[in-house]
C-alpha positions in Angstrom: -18.9 -2.3 -63.3 -17.0 -2.1 -59.9 -18.3 -5.9 -58.6 -19.5 -7.7 -60.7 -20.7 -11.8 -60.6 -19.6 -13.7 -63.9 -19.8 -17.2 -65.3 -16.7 -17.5 -66.1 -14.5 -20.1 -66.2 -11.8 -18.1 -63.6 -8.3 -19.3 -65.7 -9.4 -17.7 -69.0 -9.8 -14.5 -68.0 -8.5 -11.7 -68.8 -7.6 -9.6 -65.7 -4.2 -8.3 -63.4 -4.7 -11.2 -60.9 -7.0 -13.7 -60.0 -6.8 -15.2 -56.4 -6.1 -18.8 -55.8 -8.8 -20.5 -53.3 -5.1 -22.5 -52.0 -4.5 -24.8 -49.1 -1.9 -23.7 -46.3 0.9 -25.5 -48.3 0.2 -23.6 -51.8 1.6 -26.9 -53.2 -1.7 -27.4 -55.6 -5.0 -29.1 -54.7 -8.4 -29.9 -56.1 -10.9 -28.0 -57.7 -10.3 -24.4 -58.4 -6.4 -25.1 -56.5 -5.7 -27.9 -58.8 -7.4 -26.3 -62.3 -4.5 -22.8 -61.8 -1.7 -24.2 -61.5 -2.9 -27.2 -64.2 -3.0 -23.8 -66.2 0.5 -21.8 -65.2 1.7 -24.5 -66.3 4.7 -26.7 -63.5 6.8 -22.5 -62.7 3.6 -22.3 -60.3 3.9 -24.4 -58.8 8.4 -24.0 -57.7 7.4 -20.3 -57.3 4.3 -21.6 -54.5 7.4 -23.7 -53.1 10.1 -20.6 -52.1 6.3 -18.9 -50.0 6.6 -21.1 -47.6 3.2 -22.0 -47.0 0.4 -19.3 -46.0 -2.5 -18.9 -43.0 -5.4 -19.2 -43.0 -6.8 -15.8 -44.2 -4.1 -14.9 -45.0 -2.7 -14.2 -49.4 0.6 -14.1 -51.7 0.9 -13.5 -54.2 2.5 -15.2 -57.3 3.7 -14.6 -61.2 0.4 -16.0 -63.3 2.9 -17.6 -65.3 0.7 -19.2 -69.0 -2.2 -17.8 -67.3 -4.1 -14.6 -68.7 -3.3 -12.3 -65.8 -0.3 -11.0 -64.0 -0.5 -12.7 -61.0 -1.8 -15.2 -59.3 -3.0 -14.2 -55.4 -3.1 -17.4 -53.1 -5.5 -17.7 -50.2 -6.3 -20.2 -47.8 -9.9 -20.9 -46.9 -12.0 -22.0 -43.4 -12.7 -25.2 -43.4 -16.9 -24.5 -42.0 -17.2 -26.2 -38.8 -20.3 -24.8 -37.9 -19.7 -21.1 -37.4 -19.0 -22.0 -34.3 -14.7 -20.5 -35.1 -15.1 -17.6 -36.7 -15.2 -19.2 -39.9 -17.2 -16.0 -41.8 -15.0 -13.5 -40.0 -11.8 -15.9 -41.8 -13.3 -16.4 -45.0 -14.3 -12.1 -44.9 -9.9 -12.1 -44.0 -9.8 -14.2 -46.9 -11.9 -11.5 -49.6 -9.5 -8.6 -47.6 -5.8 -9.6 -47.7 -6.2 -10.8 -51.3 -7.6 -7.3 -52.0 -5.0 -5.8 -49.9 -2.5 -7.3 -51.5 -3.3 -6.5 -55.5 -3.9 -2.8 -53.8 -0.7 -2.9 -53.2 0.5 -4.6 -56.5 -1.7 -1.6 -58.7 -4.1 -4.4 -60.1 -6.8 -2.5 -61.2 -8.4 -5.4 -62.2 -9.1 -9.2 -59.7 -10.9 -12.6 -60.2 -11.3 -13.9 -56.9 -13.6 -18.1 -56.6 -16.0 -18.3 -53.9 -13.3 -18.9 -51.8 -14.5 -22.1 -49.3 -18.0 -23.3 -50.7 -17.1 -26.2 -52.2 -15.1 -29.5 -50.3 -14.3 -27.0 -47.4 -17.9 -26.7 -46.8 -18.7 -23.1 -46.2 -23.2 -22.8 -47.1 -22.8 -21.5 -50.5 -25.8 -18.9 -49.7 -23.2 -17.5 -46.6 -20.1 -18.0 -48.3 -21.4 -15.8 -51.2 -22.6 -13.1 -48.9 -19.8 -13.1 -47.5 -18.1 -12.8 -50.4 -20.1 -9.8 -51.4 -19.6 -7.9 -47.9 -16.1 -8.0 -48.0 -15.9 -6.8 -50.9 -18.2 -4.5 -51.4 -16.3 -2.3 -48.0 -13.5 -2.4 -49.5 -15.1 -0.7 -52.7 -16.5 2.0 -51.1 -12.5 3.0 -49.9 -10.8 1.8 -53.2 -11.4 1.5 -56.9 -10.6 -1.3 -58.6 -13.1 -3.5 -61.0 -13.5 -6.9 -58.7 -15.1 -10.1 -59.6 -16.7 -13.1 -58.5 -16.0 -15.7 -60.8 -19.3 -18.2 -61.3 -18.1 -21.3 -62.5 -20.3 -24.4 -61.9 -24.4 -23.0 -61.6 -24.6 -25.4 -58.9 -21.9 -23.7 -56.8 -23.8 -20.5 -56.8 -26.9 -20.4 -54.3 -28.5 -17.2 -52.8 -30.8 -18.8 -49.4 -33.6 -20.5 -50.5 -36.5 -18.5 -48.5 -35.7 -15.0 -50.1 -34.9 -17.0 -53.9 -38.5 -18.8 -52.7 -39.5 -14.5 -51.6 -38.6 -13.5 -54.9 -40.0 -16.3 -57.3 -44.0 -16.2 -56.0 -43.3 -12.0 -56.2 -42.7 -13.1 -60.3 -45.7 -15.0 -60.8 -47.9 -13.1 -59.2 -47.1 -10.0 -61.0 -45.1 -11.3 -64.9 -47.4 -10.9 -67.9 -45.7 -12.7 -70.5 -47.1 -10.7 -73.2 -49.0 -7.3 -72.1 -48.1 -5.8 -68.4 -51.2 -2.5 -67.0 -49.9 0.7 -68.8 -47.7 2.7 -66.3 -50.6 5.4 -66.0 -52.4 3.3 -64.2 -49.8 1.6 -62.3 -48.5 4.7 -61.2 -52.9 5.7 -60.2 -52.4 2.2 -57.1 -49.2 3.4 -55.5 -49.6 4.7 -52.5 -48.6 7.9 -51.9 -48.0 8.4 -55.3 -50.1 12.2 -57.0 -49.9 11.8 -60.6 -51.2 15.7 -61.0 -52.7 15.4 -64.3 -56.3 16.2 -63.1 -58.3 17.3 -66.1 -59.6 20.7 -64.3 -62.9 22.5 -65.8 -62.4 25.8 -68.4 -64.1 27.6 -66.5 -67.9 28.9 -66.5 -68.2 30.3 -69.6 -67.6 26.9 -71.3 -69.3 24.6 -68.6 -68.4 20.7 -69.1 -65.4 21.5 -70.7 -62.2 19.3 -70.0 -58.8 21.9 -70.3 -55.8 19.5 -70.9 -53.2 19.9 -67.8 -51.3 23.5 -68.1 -48.8 23.4 -70.6 -46.2 25.4 -67.7 -47.1 22.5 -65.9 -46.4 20.1 -68.6 -42.9 21.6 -70.2 -42.6 21.9 -66.1 -42.5 17.7 -66.1 -40.3 17.6 -69.2 -37.2 19.5 -69.2 -34.9 18.5 -66.6 -32.3 15.4 -67.9 -31.6 12.2 -66.6 -28.3 13.8 -65.5 -29.3 16.7 -64.0 -32.2 14.6 -62.4 -29.8 12.6 -60.6 -27.5 15.1 -60.0 -30.5 16.9 -58.0 -31.4 14.2 -55.9 -27.9 13.0 -54.8 -28.0 16.9 -54.1 -31.3 16.4 -51.9 -30.1 13.7 -50.2 -26.9 15.7 -48.7 -24.9 12.6 -50.0 -21.3 13.7 -52.1 -21.3 12.6 -55.8 -18.7 9.4 -54.2 -20.3 7.7 -51.9 -23.5 7.5 -54.6 -21.6 6.2 -57.5 -20.0 3.3 -55.5 -23.1 2.3 -54.3 -24.2 2.5 -57.9 -21.6 0.1 -58.7 -20.6 2.5 -60.8 -17.1 3.4 -61.9 -15.9 6.9 -61.8 -14.9 7.5 -65.6 -18.5 6.4 -65.8 -20.0 8.9 -64.5 -17.6 11.6 -64.7 -18.7 11.2 -68.2 -22.6 11.6 -66.8 -22.4 14.6 -64.2 -20.2 16.6 -67.4 -22.9 15.7 -70.0 -26.5 17.6 -69.8 -27.8 15.4 -72.3 -26.8 12.2 -71.4 -28.6 8.9 -72.6 -27.5 5.5 -69.3 -28.7 1.9 -70.6 -31.9 1.1 -67.5 -28.8 -1.0 -65.2 -27.7 2.2 -64.5 -30.3 4.6 -64.7 -31.5 1.9 -61.4 -28.7 1.5 -60.1 -28.6 5.3 -59.5 -31.9 5.1 -58.0 -30.6 1.8 -56.1 -28.0 3.9 -54.4 -30.0 7.3 -53.7 -32.7 5.1 -51.9 -35.7 6.0 -54.1 -39.4 5.0 -53.8 -40.8 3.0 -56.4 -42.9 7.0 -58.0 -39.0 8.4 -57.8 -37.5 5.4 -59.6 -41.0 6.2 -62.7 -39.7 9.3 -62.9 -35.6 8.5 -62.6 -36.9 6.8 -65.2 -38.7 7.9 -67.9 -35.4 10.9 -68.1 -33.9 8.2 -69.2 -36.6 6.9 -72.0 -36.9 4.7 -69.7 -40.0 2.6 -67.8 -40.7 -1.1 -65.1 -42.8 -3.3 -67.1 -44.6 -6.7 -65.4 -43.8 -7.9 -68.6 -40.2 -7.8 -67.4 -38.4 -9.9 -64.2 -35.9 -8.5 -64.4 -38.3 -4.7 -63.6 -40.4 -7.4 -60.8 -36.8 -8.4 -59.4 -36.1 -4.9 -58.6 -40.0 -3.5 -57.6 -40.1 -6.9 -55.4 -36.5 -5.0 -53.4 -37.9 -1.4 -53.7 -41.1 -2.1 -52.0 -39.7 -4.7 -49.7 -37.0 -1.4 -48.6 -33.8 -3.5 -50.0 -31.3 -1.4 -51.8 -28.5 -3.2 -51.0 -27.1 -2.6 -55.1 -24.7 -6.3 -54.1 -27.9 -7.8 -53.0 -29.9 -7.4 -55.9 -27.3 -8.7 -58.2 -26.8 -11.8 -56.2 -30.6 -12.6 -56.9 -30.2 -10.6 -60.7 -28.0 -12.9 -61.2 -29.9 -15.5 -59.5 -32.9 -15.5 -61.8 -30.4 -14.6 -64.9 -30.5 -11.1 -64.9 -28.7 -8.8 -66.2 -26.5 -6.5 -62.7 -27.2 -3.4 -61.7 -24.7 -1.1 -62.6 -22.0 0.2 -65.5 
């Protein structure tokens, strides 16, 4: 997927470029900066000496040396001063400058640490939100795969209020072994009509219940996931690119779905498109059904998705932040 949060040691990631949360001297330091210099070897420091430093919010590039990446992009992040000195915009500039430099050097995959969230004191939830916003805005206009690598789980944090709200929603809905049948849950959804009433067979057969008309059943089942997705994209009046970028889906994967009418996506991919199209809960269930899936209250993953849909929040990157915080799979493909 174009943007993914991963638990990984950034110095071990096999990508085109990793980003170093450097200081303005570019001569190494503690935390991620020190770890990258140690893993790359002394040649990295030699090249950095020749760069003459770097201003906060800007970025410069070097070779990767002993690291498993081609390049290291160095960007000094801002020190947190209470949020009154433009720290968030400066931090966003770190991400933008690094990504623009990566694009200039032909990088297709880039890994970031959570810049300024360590000794520089940037609030972790705000640092993450700034990173997600800056990277996702860049990816709307560019094709690149970007990772935000979190080595220490303690360095990752969504807002306390959001975490508590989601946890409460999970506690209220989670059933460890048995979930309410899908048909029953759908009947309880406001504004949804399943239209599966049992019609009387007619005056000649009083009291005999008839199944729904065969044509009615076939009309619901003859549309594949791919057909349903493409129809919904047209109905929303958006382009294919707008849809797959909002879904955090790679262009090549979308091409496969478009070209194969019987393509069966993974459940996270199917849900990513439901989020991108801002489907209601019943519409999401319908799209999932066409790929052979359903939402269940026995799955924390599904409950978290339901939480965001019910709240009208269709920002896939915010949803993935929450999924990551609860150790669930991320949306995308």
